[in-house]
N, C-alpha and C positions, 0 to 999 in steps of 0.2 A: 552494479556494473560488471560483476563477475558472473561467470557461468555457474549455474546451480549444480550441474551434473558433477558427480564425483566428490562433492563437498562432504566432509564428515559431519554427521548429525550427532551432536553431543546430547546426552540424556539430561533432561531437566530433573532437578531434585524433586523428590516426592514429599518433601517435608511438609508437615501440616501447617496450617496458618497459625496455629498456636505458637509456632516458633518465630513468628513475626515480632521481633524484639520490641516489647512494650516499654515506653518511657515517656516522661513528661517532656514537652517540647515548647520552648519559649516562642513568643511572637504570635502573630495572628495566623490562623489556618484558613487560607482561602479555598480549601477543599472540603469544608464542613458541609454536612447534609441537612442543615436546618435544625428544627427543634424537636426532632423525634426522640422518644424516650429510650430507644434501643440502639442509639448510635454506637458504632464500634469505638473502642478506646483509641486515643491518639497514639501515634507511633513516633519513633525518632527518625523516620525516613522523610527526607525532603526531595521531591522529584523536580528536576529541571528539564523542560522539553523545548527544544529548538526546532521550530517548524520550517518546512520548505517554503518557497514563494507561495503566497496566497494565504497561508496560515489557516486558522480556524475559519470555517464558513465556506471552504471550497467545494463542499458537498462530495468530496472524493477522497484523495490520498491523505491530506492533512486531517480531515474530519475523522477518518478511520483511526488515526493515531490518537486524536482527542477522545474518541469513544473508549479506547483502552485506558486512557488516563482517568476518565470519569468513573469507570468501573473500579479502578484502583482506589480512587477517592472514597467511593461508596463502601468498598470492602475493608479498606485499611486505614481510612481517615488520614491519609498522607497530606503534607503541606506541599504545594506546587507553585512553580513559576513557569510561565509560558512566554516565549519570545518568537518572533517570526522573521524570516528572511525577506528582503525586498528585491525588486528587480534591479539587475545590473550592479549588485554589490560585489565586492572583491572577496577573495579568500581570507584576507586580513579581517574583513568585517565578520565573516563567519567564525573565525578563530576568536575574535574579541567577544562575540556572543556566548560561545561555549566557556570561555575563560571567566566571563562575568558570572555565569551560573555556578561554576565550580568554586570560585572565590566567595560566592554568596552562601556556601555551605550546602548546595544542592548535590545530592548523591543518591541515586544515579543521575547522570546527565545524559539525555537521550537526544541524538541528532536525527531528525526525520528527513531522510533523503540523501541520495548519493552525492549531491553537491557538497556536502560537508566532508567528503573524503578528499576533495580537491583534485587537481590534475595528476598529482602523484600522491596516492594514499599513504606512502611512507613518510611524507613530510607535510601533508595537507592539514586542514583545520583540526580535525579530530585527533590525528596523530600528535600534532603539536600541543594541543590542549591536554591530552592524556599524559604526555611527557612532563608538562609543567605542573600537573595536578596528579601525582602518582597515587595518592590515597583516595582519589575519586574513581568510582566505577562509571565508565562510559558505555554507551551503546550507539551504534549507527545502523540505520535501516537502509537496505538496498546497496550496500557496498561492503567490502572486506578491508578492515584495517588491522594489521597484525601488531598488536600490543597486548601486554599481559593484563592490562586493566580495561580492555575494550572487548565488548561482545558485538560481533557482526551478525545482524539479524537480516537474513536474506530469504528470498521466496522462490518457489518454483513457478514463476508466472506463466511459463510456457505450458504447464500442466493444466492450470485453470483456463488458460486461453484456448487450449485444445478442446475443452468441453464446450465453450461458447461458440467456437468455430464449427463444431459438429452441430450444435443447435441451429446456427445460422444456415448451414447447408440443408438441414432437415426441413427448415421453415421457408427457405427461399423459393418463391414461385418462379422467379426469373433465372434461377441458377447462376446468379451473378451477385456478389457481395463486395463489401469494401472495408477498409481499415484506415483510421486516422490516428497517426502517432503525433504526440505533442512535440517532441524533439528527437532528432535522429541520433540516438545514442544506443550502445549495445543493450542496455537494460530494456528499452522499449522494443528493440529488435527481438527480444525473447517473447514479448506479447504477440508481435506480428508472426513470428515463426510458429508458435503454438497454434494460433488462430488458423493459419493457412493449413497446417498439418491436420487439424481436426476437421476442417471443411473438406479437404481432399480425402480423408478417411471415409467420409460419407459418400462423396461424389468426386471421383478423380478428375472429372471434366469441368467442375465448377470454375467460374472465372472470379478471381479475387484482385481488385484494384487497391492500390496502396498510396496514401498521401501522408507526408510529414509537414508539419507547420513551420518548423525552424530547425536549424542545425547549430551545434556549438560554434562559437561561444554565446550565441543567442538562445537563451532558455525561456524566452517569453512565450513560446508555444505551449507552455503549461498553464498560462494564465490569460489567454486571449480568446474569449468566446466568439468574437467576430471572425477571427481567422478560422476557428473550428467550424463555424456555420458555412463560411464560403467554401472550405474544402469539402464538407459533406454535401453541399448543394451540387458541387461538381461531380461527385461520385454518384449521387442519385440521378442527376441528369444524364450521366453516362450509362445508366442501365442497372446499377446496383439497387436492390430493394431492402437490404439490411446493411448497416454500417456499425462496426465495432470501434469505439474510441478508447485509446489509451493516452489521454491528453490532459489529465488533471482538470483544472478549472475551465479549460477550453471546451470540455465535453458538453457543457450546457448549450453551446452553439450548435453542436452536432444534433442534440435532441430537438432544438428549435427548427433546424433544417428538416429533420425527419417529420416533424409535425406539419410543417408547411407543405411538404411533398406527399404527405399521406403514406409514409414509409415507416420502417422500424429501425431501431438502433439498439446497441448493446452497451451497457454501462460498465464501469470498472472500479476496482478497489472496494467501494462500499456498495450496498444494495441500493442503487440509485433510484429505483422505483419509490423508495421510501424517503428520499431526500430532495427530489426535484419538486418544482412547482406542480400542483395537482393537474394543471392543464397539459403537462408533458408526460404524465404517468403512462398513458395508453400507448406511447411509442416505444417504451422500453421492454424489449422482448425478454431480456434477462440481464444480469450483470455478472462479470467475472469478479468473484470475491477474493480479495487479497487481504488476509487477516492481520493487517498492521495493528489492529486493536489487540489481538491475542499476543503479538510479539511485545508490545509496550507493556501490557498487563503482566506477562510472565517475567519480564525484566524487573519490574518493580517488586513483584512477589519474591523473586529469587534474592534480591538484595535484602529485603526485609527478613527473609528466612535465614540469612547468614550464609547462603551458598550462591553468590552471584553467577549468572550465566557468563561464560567466557568463550573465547574462540568463535568459530563460525557455527551459527545455528541456522539450519535450513528448515523453513516452514513450507512443507509440500503437501500433497494430497493425503499422504499417510498420517501426517501430523495435523491435519485439518487446517493447514495454513493457507490453502487456496480452495476454490470451489466455484459454484455458480448459484444464482438465486432463482427462486421460483415465484417471487411476488408478482401478483397480477394474474397468475394462472396461465400465462401464454405458452409455457413449455410443459405443462402438466401431461399432455398427451405423448410427449417424447421423453419423459423423465426416465423411464426404464431403460431406454437406449443410451441416454447420457450416463446413467449410473453403471451400465455395463462397460462403457468406455473407461469410466473412472476406475472401476475395479481392475480392468486390464492394465491400466497405468500403474496402479498400486502393486499389482502382482508382477510387473516387469515384462509382461508380454507385449506391451506397447512402450516404446521409448520415444519421448517427445523431443524434437530438435529444439535447440536454443538459439539458432541463428539460421 
């Protein structure tokens, strides 16, 4: 929920994995990788992951976090516990989930989504849990919580969105594109701002229509495919031929609308070409990659290495924290142009707006 621009990027420890404190750990390890003969040794790290609404299986934001956790399981053989938020729960519910994990000995505890910051990040669920569990290392994705034992893992969503906006403009025959946001909050506004900026960089006259599914305190827009489909149908019927969705689980409805209308769509967070039903693959022009998997993995790695990430960590194009996908080959012919924009952003010759 905070602006990425101007945030200080803290260097990640380059400690080798051999520093990943090895020790026997009691209890069952639900992160084991089967009966392979070369399984990594068990560590003393137990990772607690608290998902946003939808949890595992949303084929988007939460699944990206899950992918990072799975890689940590494979590389470090950590023990894990995963819990999910539900619709219309309170901040007290979120705090209780985080407290349950820290009291269970999980360290780090990673909160997936800005909702865990609460209305006031100084007193919200993560801040309160971190105060009550001072020896536990916490991380929150997509918000900034100022506490000595909290790492704030945020992304330059506007930079990745700029690239897919440029792709949309380069591919749009109608010179008319659309955007569907799940919930009208500042974070999703970064996706919208970058997308429009990228499209306008290619074609200053292109038309961009915008729809949001819900506004706070209603966060159901991140988990309502029917609403996503209806919104996208309206954009396609209004003349757009490509729609970018930043709507979490609602994005499936956008893809279904694109299929029905014979149009294209753009995925978000994960490479959604590889996660959707095969019948929808051909509508996904590209996806804006938000490497939540990288952030989760690096947090686990840093705790195991004895140098936990702290403060605000910005995952941008320079850090390979955002990007775009090429699965399906639909942007192969414009890849050199997109990569040129990418380099200009990294070099600082293009500054992407965040609102």
